[in-house]
C-alpha positions as CSV (number, residue, x, y, z in Angstrom):
1,M,-1.9,10.5,-10.8
2,C,-0.4,14.0,-13.1
3,A,-0.9,14.7,-16.9
4,R,2.5,14.3,-18.0
5,G,4.5,17.3,-17.8
6,T,1.9,19.2,-15.3
7,R,0.9,19.2,-12.1
8,V,-2.8,18.6,-13.4
9,M,-4.1,15.4,-12.2
10,V,-6.0,13.5,-14.3
11,T,-9.4,13.3,-11.9
12,V,-8.9,16.6,-12.3
13,I,-9.3,16.5,-16.7
14,L,-12.3,14.0,-16.5
15,D,-14.2,15.9,-13.4
16,N,-14.1,18.8,-15.5
17,L,-15.4,17.2,-18.9
18,A,-18.2,15.2,-16.9
19,E,-19.1,18.2,-15.9
20,G,-19.3,20.2,-18.8
21,A,-16.9,21.8,-19.3
22,T,-15.5,22.4,-22.9
23,R,-12.0,21.5,-24.2
24,E,-11.3,25.1,-24.2
25,E,-12.4,25.8,-20.8
26,I,-10.4,23.1,-19.2
27,L,-6.9,24.2,-21.1
28,R,-8.2,28.4,-20.7
29,A,-8.2,27.2,-16.7
30,Y,-5.2,25.1,-16.8
31,P,-2.8,26.5,-19.0
32,S,-0.1,23.8,-18.7
33,L,-2.6,21.4,-20.3
34,R,-2.5,21.0,-24.2
35,P,-4.9,19.3,-26.6
36,E,-2.7,16.4,-26.2
37,H,-3.3,15.8,-22.6
38,L,-7.2,15.6,-23.0
39,D,-7.3,13.0,-25.3
40,A,-4.8,10.9,-23.3
41,A,-7.2,11.4,-19.9
42,L,-10.6,9.8,-21.9
43,A,-7.7,6.7,-23.9
44,Y,-7.4,6.6,-19.9
45,A,-10.6,6.5,-18.8
46,A,-12.2,4.0,-21.6
47,E,-9.1,1.8,-20.8
48,L,-9.9,1.3,-17.2
49,A,-13.5,0.9,-17.9
50,L,-12.6,-1.8,-20.4
51,H,-10.8,-3.1,-17.7
52,D,-13.3,-3.2,-15.6
53,L,-15.7,-5.2,-17.5
54,L,-12.9,-7.5,-18.7
55,A,-12.6,-7.9,-15.4
56,M,-16.5,-8.6,-14.1
57,E,-16.8,-11.2,-17.1
58,L,-14.1,-13.2,-15.9
59,R,-15.7,-13.6,-12.8
60,G,-18.4,-15.0,-14.1
61,R,-21.2,-11.9,-14.0
62,I,-22.3,-10.4,-16.9
63,A,-22.2,-6.9,-17.3
64,V,-25.4,-4.4,-18.8
65,V,-24.3,-1.5,-20.4
66,T,-27.1,1.3,-20.9
67,A,-25.9,4.6,-22.3
68,S,-26.5,6.3,-18.8
69,K,-24.9,3.4,-16.2
70,I,-23.8,-0.2,-16.0
71,R,-25.4,-2.7,-14.4
72,V,-24.1,-5.7,-13.4
73,R,-26.1,-9.2,-12.8
C-alpha cells in the first residue's frame, strides 16, 4: 500500500523511521511525500498493532508489552 497520491510504500516510510531517519530526512529523500503522509503511516502502524493485541486477547492469550517487544504468554 502506498501513501495516497504517491508511489512510496507505507512500509518504506515505517522502515526509514525504524532505522532512525528523521522526518526531514525522509521528506528530502522522497519529495512526493508530505508531513501528513508520515503521520498517516504511523497511525496505520499503531492501528495494526492494536488490532493484533486485541486479536490475541480475544483468543485468550495475555499480551505482555514492554518497551522493546511484545511477548505472548
